[in-house]
C-alpha positions as CSV (number, residue, x, y, z in Angstrom):
1,M,11.6,19.7,1.0
2,K,8.4,20.1,3.1
3,K,7.4,16.7,4.6
4,I,5.1,17.6,7.4
5,Y,1.5,18.3,6.5
6,S,-1.4,19.5,8.7
7,S,-3.8,16.7,7.8
8,A,-4.3,13.5,5.8
9,A,-6.3,15.4,3.2
10,D,-3.5,18.0,2.8
11,A,-0.9,15.3,2.5
12,L,-3.0,13.6,-0.3
13,E,-3.5,16.8,-2.2
14,G,-2.4,16.4,-5.8
15,V,-1.6,12.7,-5.4
16,L,-4.8,10.8,-5.9
17,F,-6.4,9.9,-9.2
18,D,-8.9,7.3,-10.4
19,G,-7.5,3.9,-11.3
20,M,-4.4,4.3,-9.2
21,T,-2.5,1.5,-7.3
22,I,-2.0,1.8,-3.6
23,A,0.2,-0.2,-1.2
24,A,-1.3,-0.1,2.3
25,G,0.5,-1.1,5.5
26,G,-0.8,-2.8,8.5
27,F,-1.5,-6.3,9.9
28,G,-5.1,-7.0,10.8
29,L,-6.1,-3.9,12.6
30,C,-2.5,-3.2,13.8
31,G,-0.6,-0.3,12.3
32,I,-3.2,0.5,9.6
33,P,-3.1,4.1,8.1
34,E,-6.6,4.8,9.2
35,L,-6.5,8.6,8.8
36,L,-5.2,8.4,5.2
37,I,-7.8,5.7,4.3
38,A,-10.6,8.0,5.7
39,A,-9.2,10.9,3.6
40,I,-9.2,8.7,0.5
41,R,-12.8,7.8,1.1
42,E,-13.7,11.4,1.5
43,A,-11.9,12.3,-1.7
44,G,-14.0,9.8,-3.6
45,T,-11.1,8.4,-5.6
46,K,-12.4,5.2,-7.3
47,D,-11.3,2.1,-9.3
48,L,-8.4,1.6,-6.9
49,T,-6.1,-1.4,-6.9
50,V,-4.9,-1.9,-3.3
51,A,-2.1,-4.3,-2.2
52,S,-2.5,-5.0,1.5
53,N,-2.2,-8.0,3.8
54,N,-6.0,-7.8,4.4
55,A,-8.8,-5.3,4.1
56,G,-9.5,-4.5,7.7
57,V,-13.0,-5.2,9.0
58,D,-16.4,-4.0,7.6
59,D,-16.4,-0.6,9.3
60,F,-12.7,0.1,9.8
61,G,-9.5,0.2,7.8
62,L,-9.7,-0.6,4.1
63,G,-13.2,-2.0,4.8
64,V,-14.6,1.5,4.5
65,L,-13.3,1.8,0.9
66,L,-15.0,-1.5,0.1
67,Q,-18.2,-0.2,1.5
68,S,-18.0,2.9,-0.7
69,R,-17.2,0.8,-3.7
70,Q,-13.9,2.7,-4.4
71,I,-11.8,-0.5,-4.6
72,K,-12.0,-2.6,-7.8
73,K,-9.1,-5.0,-7.0
74,M,-7.4,-6.3,-3.9
75,I,-4.0,-8.0,-3.8
76,S,-4.2,-9.7,-0.4
77,S,-3.3,-12.6,1.8
78,Y,-6.0,-12.8,4.3
79,V,-9.7,-11.8,3.9
80,G,-11.4,-13.7,6.6
81,E,-12.5,-10.9,8.9
82,N,-14.4,-8.8,6.3
83,A,-17.9,-9.9,5.4
84,E,-18.3,-7.2,2.7
85,F,-15.0,-8.2,1.1
86,M,-16.3,-11.8,0.9
87,R,-19.7,-10.7,-0.4
88,Q,-18.2,-8.5,-3.2
89,Y,-15.7,-11.2,-4.2
90,L,-18.2,-14.0,-4.4
91,S,-20.7,-11.9,-6.3
92,G,-18.0,-10.9,-8.9
93,E,-18.0,-7.2,-7.9
94,L,-14.4,-7.3,-6.7
95,E,-11.3,-8.7,-8.4
96,L,-9.0,-10.5,-6.0
97,E,-5.4,-11.6,-6.4
98,F,-4.4,-14.0,-3.6
99,N,-0.8,-13.9,-2.4
100,P,0.7,-15.9,0.5
101,Q,1.7,-13.4,3.2
102,G,5.4,-13.9,2.9
103,T,5.2,-13.6,-0.9
104,L,3.2,-10.4,-0.7
105,A,5.7,-8.9,1.7
106,E,8.6,-9.9,-0.5
107,R,6.9,-8.6,-3.6
108,M,6.6,-5.2,-1.9
109,R,10.2,-5.3,-0.7
110,A,11.5,-6.4,-4.1
111,G,9.6,-3.6,-5.8
112,G,11.1,-1.1,-3.4
113,A,14.6,-2.5,-4.0
114,G,14.3,-2.3,-7.8
115,I,14.1,-6.1,-8.1
116,P,11.6,-7.0,-10.9
117,G,11.0,-10.6,-9.9
118,F,12.1,-13.5,-7.8
119,Y,11.6,-17.3,-7.5
120,T,10.0,-18.9,-4.5
121,K,8.8,-22.4,-3.6
122,T,5.7,-21.0,-1.9
123,G,2.6,-21.9,-3.9
124,V,4.1,-24.5,-6.1
125,G,1.5,-27.1,-7.0
126,T,-1.4,-24.9,-6.0
127,V,-3.7,-22.4,-7.8
128,I,-1.2,-19.7,-6.8
129,A,1.2,-21.2,-9.4
130,E,-1.2,-21.2,-12.3
131,G,0.1,-19.2,-15.3
132,K,3.5,-18.4,-13.6
133,D,6.9,-19.4,-14.9
134,H,8.4,-22.5,-13.2
135,K,12.1,-23.1,-12.8
136,D,14.1,-25.8,-11.1
137,F,17.0,-25.0,-8.8
138,N,19.0,-27.8,-7.2
139,G,16.3,-30.3,-8.0
140,E,13.5,-28.1,-6.5
141,T,10.7,-26.3,-8.4
142,Y,10.1,-22.6,-7.9
143,I,7.7,-20.1,-9.3
144,L,8.3,-16.6,-10.5
145,E,6.7,-13.7,-8.6
146,T,7.0,-10.1,-9.7
147,G,8.0,-7.1,-7.5
148,L,5.3,-4.6,-6.8
149,V,5.7,-0.9,-7.6
150,M,2.6,1.1,-6.7
151,D,1.6,4.7,-7.4
152,L,1.2,5.4,-3.7
153,A,2.1,3.8,-0.4
154,I,0.2,4.7,2.8
155,V,1.6,3.5,6.1
156,K,1.4,4.1,9.8
157,A,4.4,4.4,12.2
158,W,4.6,4.8,16.0
159,K,7.2,7.5,16.0
160,A,9.1,9.5,13.3
161,D,11.4,12.5,13.2
162,E,10.8,15.5,11.0
163,T,12.6,14.0,8.1
164,G,10.5,10.7,8.2
165,N,13.0,8.4,9.9
166,A,10.4,6.0,11.5
167,I,10.0,3.4,14.2
168,F,7.2,0.8,14.0
169,R,5.9,-1.1,17.0
170,K,5.6,-4.9,17.1
171,T,3.2,-6.4,14.6
172,A,2.9,-3.1,12.7
173,R,6.4,-3.7,11.4
174,N,5.3,-6.8,9.4
175,F,4.0,-5.0,6.3
176,N,4.5,-1.2,6.8
177,P,8.2,-1.0,6.0
178,P,8.0,-3.0,2.7
179,A,4.8,-1.3,1.7
180,A,6.5,2.1,2.3
181,T,9.4,1.3,0.0
182,C,7.3,0.1,-3.0
183,G,5.3,3.3,-3.5
184,K,6.4,6.0,-6.0
185,I,5.1,8.4,-3.4
186,C,5.0,7.4,0.3
187,I,2.7,9.2,2.8
188,M,3.1,8.2,6.4
189,E,0.9,8.9,9.4
190,V,2.5,8.7,12.9
191,E,1.4,8.9,16.5
192,E,4.3,11.3,17.4
193,I,6.7,13.4,15.4
194,V,9.9,14.2,17.3
195,P,12.8,16.5,16.5
196,V,15.6,15.3,14.2
197,G,18.4,13.7,16.2
198,S,16.2,12.5,19.0
199,L,15.8,8.9,17.7
200,D,18.7,6.4,18.0
201,P,19.9,5.7,14.4
202,D,20.3,2.0,15.3
203,H,16.5,1.9,16.2
204,I,15.2,3.2,12.8
205,H,13.1,0.7,10.9
206,L,12.5,2.9,7.8
207,P,14.9,5.6,6.6
208,G,13.2,8.9,5.9
209,I,14.5,8.8,2.3
210,Y,11.5,6.7,1.5
211,V,9.0,9.1,3.0
212,H,7.7,12.0,1.0
213,R,4.9,13.3,3.2
214,L,4.2,13.0,6.9
215,I,1.3,13.7,9.2
216,Q,0.7,13.3,12.9
217,G,-2.7,12.3,14.3
218,D,-4.8,10.6,16.9
219,H,-5.5,7.0,16.3
220,E,-8.1,4.5,17.4
221,K,-6.8,1.4,19.2
222,R,-9.1,-1.5,18.1
223,I,-8.9,-5.2,18.9
224,E,-9.7,-7.4,15.9
225,Q,-10.9,-10.4,17.9
226,R,-11.8,-10.2,21.6
227,T,-12.3,-13.4,23.6
228,T,-13.4,-13.2,27.2
229,R,-14.4,-15.6,29.9
230,N,-16.2,-15.3,33.2
231,A,-14.0,-14.3,36.2
């Protein structure tokens, strides 16, 4: 099976359609699939439902798809760095499903593992619990959360071999592996593709069995919040 494609646009060929659901990896501006996001914007695919920890910033990451009005719904944990996200939500232009970060990561992981739902204490007694099934275990109340299975997963890794076995660096590992597993199709962009056998099997964070298409590209290293002081 051919996994390596020449560009993000080539890797997305035949995959995108209006109204689809997408799981996007990344944490803040760390480990976001920026090349694939840019290609989705260029393709003009609209009415998207995107599950991601956040939506980047106004001019980078998923923020560019908000600017172009291609996202109709976000399933997110943190939206504090994106003014356009906030504006669209408060004006009723964007649907938002809030998830605690750990719950969102577990919903992705559960979907990828074939687990339709799980109970968690997180969110009990808050708006997060409204309309959800409650159940007591050992005298404690839990709420039912459902696993996420998305049409497409877009993720970014530091290094991968030609079959898609991947290594993520530091904070990029928070959401990329579970996001990758919950997509019916997973497309991954990496900083470096290496020959099969050159990665230590004990260091692999995501087995290549989850990865359907793979691209290598140059990536911008942005800092989400920069704080400086006088020398």
